C-alpha positions in Angstrom: 2.6 24.9 2.2 2.9 27.4 5.1 0.8 25.2 7.3 3.4 22.5 6.9 6.1 24.9 7.9 4.0 26.1 10.8 3.7 22.5 12.0 7.5 22.0 11.7 8.1 25.2 13.5 5.7 24.3 16.3 7.3 20.9 16.8 10.9 22.2 16.6 10.1 24.9 19.2 8.5 22.5 21.6 11.3 19.9 21.2 13.9 22.7 21.8 12.1 23.4 25.0 11.9 19.6 25.8 8.1 19.7 25.6 7.3 16.7 23.3 3.8 16.2 24.6 2.8 19.8 24.0 4.2 19.6 20.5 2.1 16.6 19.7 -1.1 18.2 21.1 -0.5 21.4 19.2 0.1 19.6 15.9 -3.0 17.5 16.3 -5.1 20.5 17.2 -3.7 22.3 14.1 -4.6 19.4 11.9 -8.2 19.2 13.4 -8.6 23.0 12.8 -7.5 22.7 9.2 -9.8 19.8 8.5 -12.7 21.5 10.1 -12.1 24.6 7.9 -11.8 22.4 4.8 -8.2 23.2 4.4 -6.8 19.7 5.2 -3.7 18.7 3.2 -2.5 15.3 2.3 1.0 14.3 1.4 1.8 10.8 0.0 5.3 9.6 0.5 6.8 6.8 -1.6 7.6 3.7 0.3 11.2 3.5 1.4 13.4 0.6 0.2 16.1 0.9 2.9 14.6 1.7 6.3 17.9 0.9 8.1 19.7 3.8 6.5 16.7 6.1 6.0 17.3 9.5 7.6 13.6 10.2 8.2 12.5 10.1 11.8 8.9 9.0 11.5 5.9 8.4 9.3 2.5 9.6 10.4 -1.0 8.9 9.2 -4.1 10.5 10.4 -7.5 8.9 9.6 -10.8 9.5 11.3 -12.7 6.3 11.8 -16.2 5.4 13.0 -16.9 5.6 16.7 -17.3 1.9 17.5 -13.9 1.3 15.9 -12.4 4.2 17.8 -13.6 2.7 21.1 -12.1 -0.7 20.2 -8.7 0.9 19.2 -8.7 2.9 22.4 -9.3 -0.1 24.7 -7.1 -2.6 22.9 -4.2 -0.5 21.7 -4.0 3.0 23.1 -4.8 2.3 26.8 -2.0 -0.4 27.0 0.4 2.0 25.3 -0.4 4.7 27.7 0.5 2.4 30.6 3.8 1.5 29.0 4.8 5.1 27.9 2.6 7.7 29.6 4.9 10.6 28.5 3.4 10.4 25.0 0.1 12.0 23.8 -2.2 9.4 22.4 
């Protein structure tokens, strides 16, 4: 559970310093490191029934897909998003 707290701490610190992109990069790197070490964790959250009043800020899913699909997603989805909102880390 400490890795979850570390992630929250990392994101909170970066947001407090207005460094959203660095927070995203640090969190993704931490997830990659944990998975490489065989320490990956998964949390399943029940579907919400009232998204309009839900206090949660986001839902994230990380899945590693085959390379051909990765290229297709990058070209068709990620590149257009980067052009629209380059301040995010994709």
